[in-house]
C-alpha positions in Angstrom: -0.2 -0.2 -0.3 1.1 3.5 -0.8 1.3 5.6 1.5 -0.1 9.5 0.9 3.6 10.9 2.1 5.2 8.3 -0.6 2.9 9.5 -3.8 4.1 13.2 -2.6 7.4 12.0 -3.2 6.4 10.3 -6.4 5.1 13.6 -7.6 7.6 15.8 -6.4 10.0 13.7 -8.1 8.0 13.4 -11.3 8.2 17.5 -11.1 11.8 17.3 -11.1 11.9 14.8 -13.2 9.5 17.0 -15.9 11.7 20.4 -14.8 14.9 18.9 -16.2 13.8 18.1 -19.4 12.4 21.1 -20.1 15.9 22.4 -19.0 18.2 20.6 -21.5 18.7 17.7 -18.7 17.8 14.5 -20.5 20.0 11.6 -18.7 19.1 13.7 -14.9 15.4 13.5 -16.1 15.3 10.5 -17.2 17.0 9.4 -13.9 14.8 11.3 -11.9 11.9 9.4 -13.4 13.4 5.8 -12.5 14.2 6.4 -9.1 10.5 7.7 -9.0 9.5 4.7 -10.0 11.9 2.7 -7.2 10.7 4.9 -5.1 7.1 4.2 -5.3 8.1 0.3 -4.6 10.9 0.7 -1.8 10.7 4.3 -0.4 13.3 3.3 2.2 16.0 2.0 0.0 15.5 4.3 -2.5 15.3 7.3 -0.7 19.3 6.7 -0.2 20.3 6.6 -4.1 18.3 10.2 -4.1 20.3 11.5 -1.4 23.5 10.7 -2.7 22.8 12.9 -6.0 22.7 15.6 -4.3 26.7 15.8 -3.0 30.0 16.6 -5.2 30.6 17.6 -8.0 28.1 18.3 -11.0 25.5 17.3 -8.4 22.0 17.9 -8.4 22.3 21.1 -7.0 24.6 22.7 -9.7 22.1 22.2 -12.0 20.6 25.4 -14.0 17.5 24.9 -16.1 18.3 26.8 -19.9 16.0 26.7 -22.9 18.1 28.7 -25.9 20.5 29.8 -24.3 18.1 31.5 -21.8 17.9 30.8 -17.7 13.7 29.6 -17.2 14.4 31.7 -13.8 10.6 30.4 -12.9 11.6 27.1 -13.7 14.6 27.1 -11.6 12.9 28.8 -8.5 10.4 25.7 -8.6 13.4 23.6 -9.1 15.2 24.9 -5.9 11.7 24.8 -3.8 11.7 20.5 -5.0 15.3 20.6 -4.3 14.6 21.8 -1.2 11.5 19.6 0.5 12.8 16.5 -1.2 15.5 17.1 0.5 13.4 17.8 3.7 10.9 14.7 3.1 13.9 12.1 2.4 16.2 12.9 5.3 
């Protein structure tokens, strides 16, 4: 049975993946969509994998969304909010 928290986390992860796709990060997007599917099945082990995306160089924290050479301001704001929300939910 999927809990409300699990549903919320999956929705946020999927939205993040969509934003990453819009911002030109197709590989990141695909990886994050896969993690959303895994999280729905096994939240406990997947949360550690997801949190590992936040550390080191070229991590999830370093990404800035662009389209046609222009920074996507509102999308970057939403991505920042999702990163923070998910980190808290998965800690």
